[in-house]
N, C-alpha and C positions, 0 to 999 in steps of 0.2 A: 788557601782556605784550609782551616784546621778540620781534621776528621774527628767525628764524635765516637768515642768508645761505646760499644754496646755492653750493657750490664745485664747479665743473666741471673735471674733470681729463682731459686728452687722453691716451689710452693710448700707451705707447711704441711705436715702429714695429716693434719686434722681437717684440711680443706680439700675440696674437689679441685683437681688439676685440669682445667679445660684444655682440649687439644691433645691429650695423652693418646698416643697411637697404640691401640690394642691389636694384637695379631689374632688370626683365627685359632692358632694353637692355644693362646691364652684363654680364649672363650671356650674352647673344647674342655679345658681343664676345669674351668668354673662350672660348666654344665655337668660334667661328670661328678664333681663333688656335690653339687646341688641334688643330683638324681640319686646318688649312692649313699650320701650321708657320711662320708669319711674318706680319708686319704687312701687307705688300703684298698677299699672296694673300688674307688675311682681309678686307682693305679692298675688294677686287674683289667678294667675295661679298656684303658688307654694303652696297656702293654708297657708300662714303665714302672719304675721303683716308687714306693710311697714317699720317700724323701724328695724325689723329683717333683711330685705333686705338691708337697708342702712348700717347697722353694718357689714353685711357679705361682701359687696362690699368694705367698708373702710378697713376691715381686709385683704382682698386679695391685695388691693392696697398697704397697709402698708408692707405686706410680700414681694411683688414683687418689691417695691420701684418705682412704676410707677403709673400714673393716667390712669384709664381705661375709664372713662366717663367725659364729661364736660357738664354743663347745658346750654341749649339754650332756646329761647322763646317757642319752640315747644316740649321741653322735653329733655331727656338725650341722647346725641350723643356719640358714642364711639370714643375714640382717636385712633391713629394709633396702639398703643399697645393694646387697647381694641379690635380692629378689628382682630389683629393677634391672640390674645388669643381666641376670639370667633370662628375663623376658626378651630383652633386646638380642641376647646371644642366640636364643631360639629362632628369632627371625633370620638372623644371619645363617644359622645352621640350615634352615629350610631352603634358602637360596643356594648354599654350597652343595647340599645333597641333591637338589634338583639339577644343578649343573653337572654333577658327577654322574647321575643316572642318565641324563640326556646324552652326554658325551661318551660315557662308558657303555651305554646300551647300544650305541651305533658302531662299536669297535669291531671291525672285521678281521682283526689279526688273531691268529691262533697261537698267541704267545702272551705271557704275562700272568699275573696272579689271579687265582679264583679262590675265594674264601668259602669253605664249606662248614656248616655247623650241623652236628648230629649228637644224639645221646652217646655216652661213652662206649656202650656196648657195640652199637652200630659202627662208631668211628674206629674202635680198636680191632674188632673182630670181623667186620664186613668190608669197610672201606680200605683200611690200610693193607690187608692182605691182597687186595685186587689192584692196588695202585700201580704195580708194574705194567699192567695192560695199558693203562692210560698214558703212562710215561713213554711206552714204545710207540703208541699212536700219535701222541702230541708232545714231543720232548720240550717244546717251548713253553708249555703250560706249567706253572708252579702252583701247587696246592697248599693253601693255608688252612689247616684243619683245626676247628674249635670243638672239642668234645665238651658239650655243655647241655645239661638237662633243661636249661631255660630256653624259651623261644626267643632267639635274638631277633632284633628288629631289622628286617630286610629293607624297609623304607629308609632307614638311617644308615644303610650300608654297613651294618655290623657284620653282615655276611652276604654273599652273593647267591648261595644255594643252601637250602636247608632240607634235611631229611627229618620229617616229623611223623609222629604217630597219631595225628589227627588232622583232618582237612581244615585248612585255614578259612576263616569267614571273611577276611578283609577283601574287598572287591579289587584292590590293586595287586593282589598276589595271584600267581598262576600256579595251580597244583596239578601234578601228574602222578597218578597212582602207581606206586612201585609194586604193590601187591600185598597179600596177607602175610603177617609174621606169626607163624604158629608158635605156641608155647606149650610147655609140659612140665611135669614135676620131675626133679632130678635129685640124686644124692650120690655120694662117693661110694665106691665098693667098700672102702674101709669102714665108713659109717654103717652101712647095711650089715656088714659082717659082725659089727659090734652090737648093733641095736636090733637087728632083725629086719626082714623085708616085710613091709605092710602089704597085706593081701586084700584088705577091704578099706572103704572110707572110714569106718569106725576105728581101724587100727591107727590112723593118722593122729588121733588125739593123744597117743602115747609117744609121739616123736617130737624132736626139736626142729625148729624152722629158722631159715635165713631169709630175710626179706628187706624191703625198702624201709627207710626211716618213717616214723609215724606221721610225719608231715605229708607223706605221699600215700596215705591210706586210701585216698580216693581213686587210685589207679585201678583200671578194670581187673587186672590179674590179682590184685590184693583183695578186692571185693569178692571175686570168685573164690579165692582160697578161704575167706571167712565164711562163705556159705557152705563150703565143704567141711571146714574145721572152725566152728564158731569162736573158739578161744585158742588160737595157735600159741604154742610155747616158743616165743621168739628168743633165740640165743644170740643172734647177730642181726642188727638192723643197720643198713647203710644207705647212703644217698646215691651210690653209683652201682651200675650193673657189674662192673669189673670187680668191685669189692665183694659182691654177693657170689659171683662165679668162683673167686678164689676161696672164699669161706666155705662154700659148698664142696668144692674139690678137696679141701683140706679136712673134710669130715665133720664140720660143725653142725650140719643138719640138712634138711630137705629144703629145696628152693624151687620157685616157679621161674623158669628161664626160657628164653627164646630158643627154639630148637636149632637154629643155625649156630648157636654157641657150643653145643655139645661136641661136635667133631674137633673143636679147638682144645678140648680138655679131656684126654682119654680116661681120666679117673672117674668121670661121671657116667652114671647109668640111669635109664628111665625108672621112675617109680609109678606104679599103677597107671600103665599106659592108656587104660580105658577112660581115665579121668583127665580131661584136658580143658583148659580154659578156652574161651572163644579167642580166635587169632586177633591180633591188632593190625589194622590197616596202616601201611607206611606210605607216605606221600613225599614226592620231590617238589620243593616249593621254590619259586623265584619271584622277583618283582617284575611286573609287566613291562617296565622300562628296559629290562635286560633281554627281551625277546630276540633282538638283533645282534646281541653280543656273541661273537663266534666261539670264543673260548668257554663261555658259560653254556652255550648250546652243546658243545662237545662234551663237557663234564656231565650235564644232565643226561645226555644220551648214554654215556658210559655208566652212570649210576643206575639207569633204568634196566641195565642188563645184569645187575647183581642179584643173586638168588638169596631170598630170605628163608628158604626151607632147607 
């Protein structure tokens, strides 16, 4: 009996290819581009190179025979096919994340990675200097530190533990108060020697200031400064605490900084100590599903002992 040869026909690129197997990694890339609007921003979220994101999207489009995104002046916008795939990918993501939270939350091992997210000032000048204590107590725990001003999504496992300066409202998040973070005005000795030491609130109007980018004018410490100095003369505005600390220490102007930063930079001295903004409350935040995770519990206990003053 003669055997029949099987003929494999590749579908045209303009047609949908039924039965195409998409991996979760493929769907993660599609979702990242959909949410971030570009290869570069998606790559930062995924921790890969932008060219890798571009190749993966092109591969998925080639496999499916449809275009998922088209370029616009404001970034990449999903096509109808891209939107349809993203909706289904989000359903898969929900199940994958639920499984990760369920299994990860029950992990009793004191070893493995813990992802911490915090603002860059807290990450660089509070968490990292104290990390040796955690390593001695739990050498099997690996810290993945994400210094990011954005509130990463703990439900999506973008991080396991967050240190935030506001209490979360989401019912699935568990918050533990770390304590108040006092703040004060600082300048470098060199700046004050050059420009003079302000003795009163009125004197501040004659000085230069270092602060956050204008997009962050709503921060409590910036609002407080504007009440003290209605029209601050900004000479440096930055999106990170680290940049402000360096600019202030280099003599660019006066800055509102957390007091725990001052001992890390000996060039800084207090300015008008009687004038202090209200402290910011810091919170250690985890997802409720991680309550039983031993290494997350160990990290949160260690974080709770850090001093913000």
